[in-house]
C-alpha positions as a Markdown table, in Angstrom:
| # | Residue | x | y | z |
|---|---|---|---|---|
| 1 | Met | -14.9 | 6.7 | -30.6 |
| 2 | Thr | -11.7 | 5.1 | -30.0 |
| 3 | Arg | -11.4 | 4.3 | -26.0 |
| 4 | Ser | -7.9 | 4.1 | -25.2 |
| 5 | Thr | -7.1 | 0.6 | -23.3 |
| 6 | Trp | -5.4 | 0.7 | -19.7 |
| 7 | Lys | -4.6 | -3.4 | -17.7 |
| 8 | Asn | -3.5 | -3.5 | -14.2 |
| 9 | Trp | -0.3 | -6.0 | -13.7 |
| 10 | Gly | -2.2 | -8.8 | -12.7 |
| 11 | Gly | -3.8 | -8.9 | -15.5 |
| 12 | Asn | -7.4 | -8.8 | -14.0 |
| 13 | Gln | -8.4 | -5.0 | -14.5 |
| 14 | Ala | -9.3 | -3.8 | -17.9 |
| 15 | Phe | -11.5 | -1.3 | -19.1 |
| 16 | Gly | -11.2 | 1.5 | -21.8 |
| 17 | Ala | -10.7 | 5.3 | -21.3 |
| 18 | Ala | -11.9 | 8.1 | -22.7 |
| 19 | Arg | -8.0 | 9.1 | -23.0 |
| 20 | Ile | -4.9 | 8.5 | -21.4 |
| 21 | Val | -2.5 | 11.1 | -21.4 |
| 22 | Ala | 0.7 | 11.5 | -19.8 |
| 23 | Pro | 1.2 | 15.0 | -18.6 |
| 24 | Lys | 4.9 | 16.1 | -18.8 |
| 25 | Thr | 4.4 | 18.5 | -15.9 |
| 26 | Glu | 1.6 | 19.6 | -13.4 |
| 27 | Asp | 0.6 | 23.3 | -15.5 |
| 28 | Glu | -0.4 | 20.4 | -18.3 |
| 29 | Ala | -2.1 | 18.0 | -15.5 |
| 30 | Ile | -3.7 | 21.0 | -14.4 |
| 31 | Ser | -4.6 | 21.9 | -17.8 |
| 32 | Leu | -6.3 | 18.5 | -18.2 |
| 33 | Val | -8.2 | 18.1 | -15.3 |
| 34 | Arg | -9.8 | 21.5 | -15.6 |
| 35 | Asn | -10.7 | 20.8 | -18.9 |
| 36 | Ala | -12.4 | 17.9 | -18.0 |
| 37 | Val | -14.2 | 19.8 | -14.5 |
| 38 | Ala | -15.8 | 21.9 | -17.1 |
| 39 | Asn | -16.4 | 19.3 | -19.6 |
| 40 | Lys | -17.9 | 16.9 | -16.8 |
| 41 | Gln | -15.8 | 14.2 | -17.6 |
| 42 | Ala | -15.0 | 12.3 | -14.8 |
| 43 | Val | -11.0 | 11.6 | -14.2 |
| 44 | Arg | -9.1 | 8.7 | -12.5 |
| 45 | Val | -5.2 | 8.2 | -12.0 |
| 46 | Ala | -3.5 | 5.5 | -12.9 |
| 47 | Gly | -0.6 | 4.7 | -10.6 |
| 48 | Ser | 2.1 | 1.8 | -11.5 |
| 49 | Gly | -1.3 | -0.5 | -11.6 |
| 50 | His | -0.3 | -3.4 | -9.0 |
| 51 | Ser | -4.2 | -2.6 | -7.6 |
| 52 | Phe | -5.9 | -5.6 | -7.5 |
| 53 | Thr | -9.2 | -3.0 | -7.3 |
| 54 | Pro | -11.3 | -1.8 | -10.2 |
| 55 | Ile | -10.1 | 2.3 | -8.4 |
| 56 | Val | -8.5 | 3.3 | -11.2 |
| 57 | Glu | -10.8 | 2.2 | -13.4 |
| 58 | Thr | -12.8 | 5.4 | -15.6 |
| 59 | Ser | -14.9 | 5.9 | -18.6 |
| 60 | Gly | -13.2 | 9.4 | -19.3 |
| 61 | Leu | -10.0 | 11.0 | -18.3 |
| 62 | Leu | -7.3 | 8.6 | -17.1 |
| 63 | Leu | -4.0 | 11.0 | -16.2 |
| 64 | Asp | -0.9 | 8.7 | -16.2 |
| 65 | Leu | 1.2 | 11.1 | -14.1 |
| 66 | Ser | 4.7 | 8.9 | -14.2 |
| 67 | Arg | 6.3 | 11.8 | -15.9 |
| 68 | Leu | 5.3 | 13.8 | -12.6 |
| 69 | Ala | 8.7 | 12.1 | -11.1 |
| 70 | Gly | 12.1 | 13.7 | -8.6 |
| 71 | Val | 12.7 | 14.8 | -5.5 |
| 72 | Ile | 11.5 | 18.6 | -5.7 |
| 73 | Ser | 13.0 | 19.8 | -2.1 |
| 74 | Thr | 14.7 | 18.3 | 0.7 |
| 75 | Asp | 14.8 | 20.5 | 4.7 |
| 76 | Ile | 17.1 | 18.6 | 6.7 |
| 77 | Val | 16.4 | 20.1 | 10.1 |
| 78 | Gln | 12.8 | 19.7 | 9.1 |
| 79 | Met | 13.7 | 16.0 | 7.6 |
| 80 | Gln | 11.2 | 16.4 | 5.5 |
| 81 | Ala | 10.5 | 16.3 | 1.3 |
| 82 | Gln | 8.8 | 17.0 | -1.4 |
| 83 | Val | 8.2 | 15.0 | -3.9 |
| 84 | Leu | 6.3 | 14.7 | -7.3 |
| 85 | Ala | 3.2 | 12.6 | -7.3 |
| 86 | Gly | 4.4 | 10.5 | -10.3 |
| 87 | Ser | 7.8 | 8.9 | -8.6 |
| 88 | Gln | 8.4 | 5.6 | -7.7 |
| 89 | Ile | 9.3 | 4.8 | -4.4 |
| 90 | Ala | 12.5 | 3.2 | -6.3 |
| 91 | Ala | 13.5 | 5.9 | -7.4 |
| 92 | Leu | 13.7 | 7.9 | -4.2 |
| 93 | Gly | 16.2 | 5.9 | -2.1 |
| 94 | Glu | 19.1 | 7.4 | -4.1 |
| 95 | Pro | 19.1 | 11.2 | -4.0 |
| 96 | Leu | 17.2 | 11.1 | -0.6 |
| 97 | Trp | 20.6 | 9.3 | 0.8 |
| 98 | Lys | 22.5 | 12.0 | -0.9 |
| 99 | Lys | 20.3 | 13.9 | 2.3 |
| 100 | His | 21.7 | 11.9 | 5.0 |
| 101 | Leu | 17.6 | 11.5 | 4.8 |
| 102 | Ser | 15.7 | 8.1 | 4.7 |
| 103 | Ile | 12.2 | 7.0 | 4.3 |
| 104 | Ala | 10.7 | 5.1 | 7.7 |
| 105 | Asn | 9.6 | 1.7 | 6.6 |
| 106 | Gln | 8.6 | 0.5 | 3.2 |
| 107 | Gly | 7.1 | -2.5 | 1.4 |
| 108 | Asp | 8.4 | -5.6 | -0.5 |
| 109 | Ile | 7.4 | -3.9 | -3.5 |
| 110 | Asp | 8.7 | -0.7 | -4.4 |
| 111 | Val | 8.2 | 0.4 | -8.2 |
| 112 | Gln | 4.9 | 1.8 | -7.1 |
| 113 | Ser | 4.3 | 5.5 | -7.6 |
| 114 | Ile | 4.3 | 7.3 | -4.4 |
| 115 | Ala | 0.7 | 8.8 | -5.1 |
| 116 | Gly | -0.7 | 5.6 | -5.7 |
| 117 | Ala | 1.0 | 3.5 | -2.0 |
| 118 | Val | -0.3 | 6.6 | -0.4 |
| 119 | Ala | -3.7 | 6.8 | -1.6 |
| 120 | Thr | -4.2 | 2.6 | -0.7 |
| 121 | Gly | -2.0 | 3.1 | 2.1 |
| 122 | Thr | 0.0 | 1.2 | 1.6 |
| 123 | Lys | 3.0 | -0.3 | 3.7 |
| 124 | Gly | 5.6 | -2.8 | 4.9 |
| 125 | Ser | 6.2 | -4.4 | 8.4 |
| 126 | Gly | 7.3 | -2.5 | 12.1 |
| 127 | Ser | 5.6 | -2.5 | 14.9 |
| 128 | Asn | 6.5 | 1.2 | 15.5 |
| 129 | Phe | 6.3 | 2.5 | 12.2 |
| 130 | Gly | 3.2 | 3.3 | 10.0 |
| 131 | Ser | 2.6 | 3.0 | 6.2 |
| 132 | Met | 3.6 | 5.2 | 3.8 |
| 133 | Ser | 0.1 | 6.9 | 4.2 |
| 134 | Ser | 1.4 | 7.9 | 8.1 |
| 135 | Ile | 4.0 | 10.0 | 7.1 |
| 136 | Val | 2.4 | 12.5 | 4.4 |
| 137 | Ser | 2.7 | 16.2 | 5.9 |
| 138 | Ser | 1.1 | 17.7 | 3.0 |
| 139 | Ile | -0.3 | 17.0 | -0.6 |
| 140 | Arg | -0.9 | 19.0 | -3.8 |
| 141 | Val | -4.5 | 18.2 | -5.5 |
| 142 | Val | -6.4 | 19.5 | -8.6 |
| 143 | Asn | -10.0 | 19.9 | -6.9 |
| 144 | Gly | -13.2 | 18.5 | -8.4 |
| 145 | Leu | -13.6 | 22.8 | -8.9 |
| 146 | Gly | -10.6 | 22.7 | -11.0 |
| 147 | Glu | -8.7 | 24.4 | -8.0 |
| 148 | Val | -5.6 | 23.4 | -6.6 |
| 149 | Val | -5.2 | 23.0 | -3.1 |
| 150 | Asp | -2.6 | 22.6 | -0.7 |
| 151 | Ile | -3.3 | 20.4 | 1.6 |
| 152 | Asp | -0.9 | 20.7 | 5.0 |
| 153 | Glu | -0.6 | 20.6 | 8.7 |
| 154 | Gly | -2.3 | 23.5 | 9.5 |
| 155 | Asp | -5.7 | 22.1 | 7.8 |
| 156 | Pro | -5.5 | 18.5 | 10.3 |
| 157 | Glu | -9.4 | 17.2 | 8.5 |
| 158 | Ala | -8.2 | 17.4 | 5.4 |
| 159 | Leu | -4.9 | 16.2 | 5.7 |
| 160 | Arg | -6.2 | 13.5 | 7.6 |
| 161 | Ala | -9.0 | 12.9 | 4.5 |
| 162 | Ala | -5.8 | 12.9 | 1.6 |
| 163 | Gln | -3.8 | 10.5 | 4.1 |
| 164 | Val | -5.6 | 7.7 | 2.3 |
| 165 | Ser | -7.8 | 8.8 | -0.5 |
| 166 | Leu | -8.3 | 6.6 | -2.8 |
| 167 | Gly | -7.9 | 9.2 | -5.2 |
| 168 | Met | -11.1 | 10.8 | -4.3 |
| 169 | Leu | -10.2 | 14.6 | -3.8 |
| 170 | Gly | -8.7 | 14.5 | -6.8 |
| 171 | Pro | -5.5 | 13.9 | -8.9 |
| 172 | Ala | -2.9 | 14.7 | -6.7 |
| 173 | Leu | 0.8 | 16.3 | -8.1 |
| 174 | Arg | 3.4 | 17.0 | -5.3 |
| 175 | Ile | 3.1 | 15.5 | -1.8 |
| 176 | Gly | 5.5 | 16.5 | 1.3 |
| 177 | Leu | 6.7 | 12.8 | 3.3 |
| 178 | Lys | 8.4 | 12.9 | 7.2 |
| 179 | Leu | 11.9 | 11.7 | 6.8 |
| 180 | Val | 14.3 | 10.2 | 9.3 |
| 181 | Pro | 17.9 | 10.1 | 8.6 |
| 182 | Ala | 19.6 | 7.8 | 6.6 |
| 183 | Tyr | 20.5 | 4.5 | 8.2 |
| 184 | Arg | 20.9 | 1.1 | 7.0 |
| 185 | Leu | 19.6 | -2.8 | 8.0 |
| 186 | Lys | 21.1 | -6.1 | 8.0 |
| 187 | Glu | 19.0 | -9.1 | 7.2 |
| 188 | Glu | 19.0 | -12.0 | 10.1 |
| 189 | Asn | 16.4 | -14.1 | 7.5 |
| 190 | Met | 15.6 | -17.9 | 8.7 |
| 191 | Ile | 13.0 | -20.5 | 8.4 |
| 192 | Leu | 11.4 | -21.4 | 11.2 |
| 193 | Pro | 8.6 | -23.9 | 11.5 |
| 194 | Met | 5.6 | -22.8 | 12.2 |
| 195 | Ser | 5.2 | -24.0 | 16.1 |
| 196 | Glu | 8.1 | -22.0 | 16.9 |
| 197 | Val | 7.2 | -18.5 | 15.3 |
| 198 | Phe | 4.5 | -19.2 | 17.7 |
| 199 | Arg | 6.8 | -19.1 | 20.6 |
| 200 | Gln | 9.2 | -16.7 | 19.8 |
| 201 | Trp | 6.2 | -14.8 | 18.6 |
| 202 | Asn | 7.0 | -11.9 | 21.4 |
| 203 | Tyr | 10.4 | -12.1 | 21.4 |
| 204 | Leu | 11.2 | -11.3 | 17.5 |
| 205 | Leu | 8.8 | -8.8 | 17.7 |
| 206 | Ser | 10.8 | -6.7 | 20.3 |
| 207 | Glu | 13.8 | -7.7 | 19.4 |
| 208 | Tyr | 14.0 | -6.7 | 15.5 |
| 209 | Arg | 13.4 | -3.4 | 13.7 |
| 210 | His | 11.3 | -5.5 | 10.9 |
| 211 | Phe | 9.6 | -8.7 | 11.5 |
| 212 | Ser | 6.9 | -10.7 | 9.2 |
| 213 | Phe | 6.8 | -13.8 | 7.8 |
| 214 | Trp | 5.0 | -16.2 | 5.2 |
| 215 | Trp | 3.8 | -19.1 | 6.3 |
| 216 | Met | 3.2 | -22.0 | 4.0 |
| 217 | Pro | 0.6 | -24.6 | 4.0 |
| 218 | Thr | 2.3 | -26.8 | 1.4 |
| 219 | Asp | 5.7 | -27.8 | 0.1 |
| 220 | Arg | 4.8 | -25.9 | -3.1 |
| 221 | Ser | 3.8 | -22.9 | -1.0 |
| 222 | Ala | 6.8 | -20.7 | -1.2 |
| 223 | His | 7.1 | -20.8 | -5.4 |
| 224 | Leu | 4.2 | -18.6 | -5.3 |
| 225 | Tyr | 5.9 | -15.5 | -4.1 |
| 226 | Lys | 9.5 | -16.7 | -5.5 |
| 227 | Leu | 10.5 | -17.3 | -1.7 |
| 228 | Gly | 12.8 | -20.6 | -2.5 |
| 229 | Glu | 12.3 | -23.5 | -0.7 |
| 230 | Val | 10.4 | -23.9 | 2.1 |
| 231 | Pro | 8.6 | -26.9 | 4.1 |
| 232 | Ala | 5.5 | -27.2 | 4.4 |
| 233 | Asp | 4.1 | -25.7 | 8.0 |
| 234 | His | 7.3 | -23.7 | 7.8 |
| 235 | Cys | 7.8 | -20.0 | 7.5 |
| 236 | Phe | 9.6 | -17.8 | 6.0 |
| 237 | Val | 11.0 | -15.6 | 8.1 |
| 238 | Lys | 11.8 | -11.5 | 7.3 |
| 239 | Leu | 13.9 | -10.0 | 10.4 |
| 240 | Leu | 15.7 | -6.7 | 10.0 |
| 241 | Arg | 18.2 | -4.9 | 12.4 |
| 242 | Glu | 18.4 | -0.9 | 11.9 |
| 243 | Leu | 22.3 | 0.7 | 11.6 |
| 244 | Pro | 24.0 | 3.6 | 11.4 |
| 245 | Tyr | 24.7 | 5.8 | 8.4 |
| 246 | Glu | 28.4 | 5.2 | 6.5 |
| 247 | Glu | 29.6 | 7.7 | 4.2 |
| 248 | Asp | 31.7 | 5.0 | 2.4 |
| 249 | Asp | 28.8 | 2.6 | 2.5 |
| 250 | Val | 29.9 | -0.6 | 0.9 |
| 251 | Pro | 27.0 | -3.7 | 0.1 |
| 252 | Ser | 27.8 | -6.8 | 1.6 |
| 253 | Gly | 26.5 | -10.3 | 2.3 |
| 254 | Glu | 24.0 | -12.7 | 0.3 |
| 255 | Val | 20.7 | -13.1 | 0.0 |
| 256 | Asn | 19.2 | -13.3 | 3.3 |
| 257 | Asn | 21.8 | -11.9 | 4.8 |
| 258 | Arg | 22.7 | -8.9 | 3.2 |
| 259 | Thr | 23.4 | -5.5 | 4.6 |
| 260 | Asp | 23.2 | -2.5 | 2.9 |
| 261 | Arg | 21.3 | 0.9 | 2.2 |
| 262 | Ala | 17.6 | 0.1 | 4.1 |
| 263 | Tyr | 16.3 | 1.4 | -0.2 |
| 264 | Arg | 18.1 | -1.6 | -1.5 |
| 265 | Ile | 17.5 | -3.6 | 1.0 |
| 266 | Tyr | 13.2 | -3.6 | 2.0 |
| 267 | Pro | 12.6 | -4.4 | -1.6 |
| 268 | Asp | 12.4 | -8.7 | -2.0 |
| 269 | Gly | 8.7 | -9.0 | -3.5 |
| 270 | Thr | 8.2 | -10.7 | -6.9 |
| 271 | Thr | 6.9 | -8.3 | -9.3 |
| 272 | Val | 5.9 | -11.2 | -11.7 |
| 273 | Ala | 2.2 | -11.0 | -11.7 |
| 274 | Glu | 1.1 | -14.9 | -10.9 |
| 275 | Phe | -1.3 | -14.6 | -7.9 |
| 276 | His | -4.5 | -12.3 | -7.2 |
| 277 | Glu | -3.7 | -10.6 | -3.3 |
| 278 | Leu | -6.0 | -9.7 | -1.0 |
| 279 | Glu | -4.8 | -8.5 | 2.4 |
| 280 | Tyr | -6.3 | -7.5 | 5.4 |
| 281 | Met | -5.9 | -5.3 | 9.1 |
| 282 | Val | -6.9 | -6.8 | 12.1 |
| 283 | Asp | -6.1 | -5.5 | 15.7 |
| 284 | Ala | -2.5 | -6.0 | 16.7 |
| 285 | Thr | -3.4 | -7.3 | 19.9 |
| 286 | Asn | -5.6 | -9.7 | 18.4 |
| 287 | Ala | -3.2 | -11.0 | 16.0 |
| 288 | Arg | -2.0 | -14.3 | 16.9 |
| 289 | Glu | -5.4 | -15.2 | 18.0 |
| 290 | Ala | -6.3 | -14.7 | 13.8 |
| 291 | Val | -3.6 | -15.9 | 12.4 |
| 292 | Glu | -4.1 | -19.8 | 14.4 |
| 293 | Ala | -7.9 | -19.5 | 13.1 |
| 294 | Met | -6.5 | -18.3 | 9.5 |
| 295 | His | -4.4 | -21.7 | 10.1 |
| 296 | Ala | -7.1 | -23.9 | 11.1 |
| 297 | Leu | -9.5 | -22.5 | 8.0 |
| 298 | Met | -6.6 | -23.0 | 5.5 |
| 299 | Leu | -5.5 | -26.9 | 7.1 |
| 300 | Lys | -9.0 | -27.6 | 7.3 |
| 301 | Arg | -11.4 | -26.4 | 4.7 |
| 302 | Phe | -9.0 | -25.6 | 2.0 |
| 303 | Pro | -5.9 | -27.5 | 1.7 |
| 304 | His | -5.5 | -27.5 | -1.7 |
| 305 | Glu | -4.7 | -23.5 | -2.0 |
| 306 | Ile | -1.1 | -23.0 | -1.9 |
| 307 | Ser | -1.1 | -19.4 | -1.1 |
| 308 | Pro | 1.3 | -18.3 | 2.1 |
| 309 | Leu | -0.4 | -16.4 | 4.9 |
| 310 | Gln | 1.5 | -13.2 | 4.8 |
| 311 | Val | 1.9 | -11.2 | 8.6 |
| 312 | Arg | 2.9 | -8.1 | 9.3 |
| 313 | Trp | 3.0 | -5.3 | 11.6 |
| 314 | Gln | 2.4 | -1.6 | 11.5 |
| 315 | Lys | 2.1 | 1.2 | 14.0 |
| 316 | Ala | -1.9 | 2.9 | 14.6 |
| 317 | Asp | -2.1 | 6.3 | 12.2 |
| 318 | Gln | -5.0 | 9.2 | 12.2 |
| 319 | Gly | -6.3 | 8.7 | 8.5 |
| 320 | Phe | -9.6 | 8.4 | 8.2 |
| 321 | Leu | -10.1 | 5.7 | 5.5 |
| 322 | Ser | -6.5 | 4.2 | 7.2 |
| 323 | Pro | -6.9 | 0.4 | 7.9 |
| 324 | Gln | -4.8 | 1.3 | 11.0 |
| 325 | Gly | -6.6 | 4.0 | 11.5 |
| 326 | Gly | -6.4 | 4.3 | 15.2 |
| 327 | Arg | -4.8 | 1.1 | 16.0 |
| 328 | Asp | -1.7 | -0.6 | 16.3 |
| 329 | Ser | -2.6 | -3.5 | 13.7 |
| 330 | Thr | -1.0 | -6.5 | 12.0 |
| 331 | Ser | -2.1 | -7.4 | 7.9 |
| 332 | Ile | -2.9 | -11.1 | 7.1 |
| 333 | Ser | -2.8 | -11.6 | 3.2 |
| 334 | Val | -3.9 | -14.3 | 1.3 |
| 335 | Ser | -3.8 | -14.8 | -2.8 |
| 336 | Gly | -5.2 | -16.9 | -5.0 |
| 337 | Glu | -3.7 | -18.4 | -8.5 |
| 338 | Ile | -3.9 | -16.9 | -11.6 |
| 339 | Gly | -6.6 | -19.4 | -13.7 |
| 340 | Arg | -7.6 | -21.1 | -10.9 |
| 341 | Asp | -11.4 | -20.2 | -8.8 |
| 342 | Tyr | -9.9 | -18.9 | -6.0 |
| 343 | Gln | -13.4 | -17.0 | -4.7 |
| 344 | Pro | -14.7 | -19.2 | -2.5 |
| 345 | Phe | -11.5 | -19.6 | -1.0 |
| 346 | Leu | -10.7 | -15.6 | -0.4 |
| 347 | Lys | -14.9 | -15.3 | 0.7 |
| 348 | Ala | -13.8 | -17.8 | 3.2 |
| 349 | Val | -11.2 | -15.6 | 4.4 |
| 350 | Asn | -13.1 | -12.8 | 4.6 |
| 351 | Glu | -15.8 | -14.3 | 7.2 |
| 352 | Glu | -12.9 | -15.9 | 9.2 |
| 353 | Leu | -11.2 | -12.4 | 9.5 |
| 354 | Arg | -14.5 | -10.5 | 9.6 |
| 355 | Pro | -15.1 | -11.2 | 13.5 |
| 356 | Phe | -11.7 | -9.4 | 14.0 |
| 357 | Ser | -13.3 | -6.0 | 12.6 |
| 358 | Ala | -11.1 | -6.5 | 9.5 |
| 359 | Arg | -10.1 | -3.6 | 7.3 |
| 360 | Pro | -8.8 | -3.7 | 3.4 |
| 361 | His | -5.6 | -3.1 | 1.7 |
| 362 | Trp | -7.6 | -0.2 | -0.4 |
| 363 | Gly | -5.5 | -2.0 | -3.7 |
| 364 | Lys | -5.9 | -5.1 | -3.1 |
| 365 | Leu | -9.1 | -7.6 | -3.2 |
| 366 | His | -11.8 | -7.6 | -0.6 |
| 367 | Phe | -15.4 | -8.1 | -0.3 |
| 368 | Leu | -16.9 | -4.3 | 1.6 |
| 369 | Asp | -20.0 | -3.0 | 0.8 |
| 370 | Arg | -20.6 | 0.1 | 2.0 |
| 371 | Ala | -22.6 | -0.6 | 5.4 |
| 372 | Arg | -19.3 | -2.3 | 6.4 |
| 373 | Val | -16.6 | 0.6 | 5.4 |
| 374 | Arg | -19.2 | 2.6 | 7.2 |
| 375 | Glu | -19.1 | 0.2 | 10.1 |
| 376 | Leu | -15.3 | -0.2 | 9.9 |
| 377 | Tyr | -13.8 | 3.4 | 9.9 |
| 378 | Pro | -15.6 | 5.9 | 12.5 |
| 379 | Asp | -14.6 | 8.4 | 10.5 |
| 380 | Tyr | -16.3 | 7.6 | 7.4 |
| 381 | Asp | -18.5 | 10.7 | 7.7 |
| 382 | Arg | -15.8 | 13.5 | 8.6 |
| 383 | Phe | -14.0 | 11.9 | 5.1 |
| 384 | Glu | -17.1 | 12.1 | 3.0 |
| 385 | Ala | -17.8 | 15.7 | 4.6 |
| 386 | Ile | -14.1 | 16.4 | 3.0 |
| 387 | Arg | -14.9 | 14.5 | -0.1 |
| 388 | His | -18.0 | 16.8 | -0.9 |
| 389 | Arg | -16.2 | 19.9 | -0.4 |
| 390 | Met | -13.7 | 18.4 | -2.9 |
| 391 | Asp | -15.4 | 16.7 | -5.6 |
| 392 | Pro | -19.0 | 18.0 | -5.4 |
| 393 | His | -20.6 | 16.5 | -8.6 |
| 394 | Asn | -18.6 | 13.3 | -7.7 |
| 395 | Leu | -16.3 | 13.4 | -10.9 |
| 396 | Phe | -13.7 | 11.1 | -9.0 |
| 397 | Leu | -15.7 | 8.4 | -8.8 |
| 398 | Asn | -16.4 | 5.5 | -9.9 |
| 399 | Arg | -19.0 | 2.6 | -10.3 |
| 400 | His | -16.5 | 0.8 | -7.9 |
| 401 | Leu | -15.5 | 3.7 | -5.7 |
| 402 | Ala | -19.8 | 5.1 | -5.8 |
| 403 | Glu | -20.8 | 1.3 | -4.3 |
| 404 | Leu | -18.7 | 2.9 | -1.2 |
| 405 | Phe | -18.8 | 6.2 | -0.6 |
| 406 | Gly | -20.7 | 9.2 | -2.8 |
């Protein structure tokens, strides 16, 4: 039998599926899943391919939901919207803006599908704002019995399981999002010595809506993420202030000093795959200590690694498998260059952050096993109870996920 090949954007994950199908309607997607369930065939969903981990891999049916895209409805009073699961984040900004609504926070890249971003706990930065998953108010999935299930705030246990599920509850068809009034952002990005970032740490966190930074261990580091020229031991600091909605708004300013609609300002990350990334979340109260430990590790043990160290903040949420579950968090990420043996470096980072009870971004490289997942996620058993109910035959697991769950 000829198999269909799938490959992620980073080029480190590839596999052959029995079929890759892109349904045009929800009904077609439901029919495909029901047929797979009837034949006890494994099912996974491909988002935009921005994960570095093998969470998409399947030997069975791989669904491409990119044709299930668009805003279904908006509620201005409740400040919510229903969107199709395959919608790219980038495609939601304009239609929501026209309804005077915005997503509260976004990451540096916006080409992911909303379902993929939610399933893996994707986020931006801002100590008052949670991840994409934290704003999910409802989600419609097809479960492992072929049933269409609408999960919402009427079943908080199921919703907290569904907010970050890695696709293990079934393919998502539509997602309800809690939104905020439309807003603009003003960039005040700058380059600062690492010592100055440490000195202004608390001020920058309290003064700006969004504060994040990339520390550069070498003069070449900024090139990996296309951040311009930044000297060694300096930081590219991303600072955003919120401005109110304007009916006849006009973009202004140059790069790093722009003013525009929020959804146009957030994305500034490269979409060219030159690295494979690891990102762990630590308790925000331990952020500075963790960053100092990473700073020392990279300078003393890995002086030839050029990866920047990216640092961001997120508000706590209640998702059972959320990296931010139950604690305000600070995310710390590094990358390995494609074509180099980066495993010793990333494994050392994993061990350096282990004492901080660091939790991974599920779509990025990590070194967790089942015992460590259980240790890090106090609601692991609650998630597993929901997962068993939704997928009693484990059709939505693959080899990677079965090592951690199931």
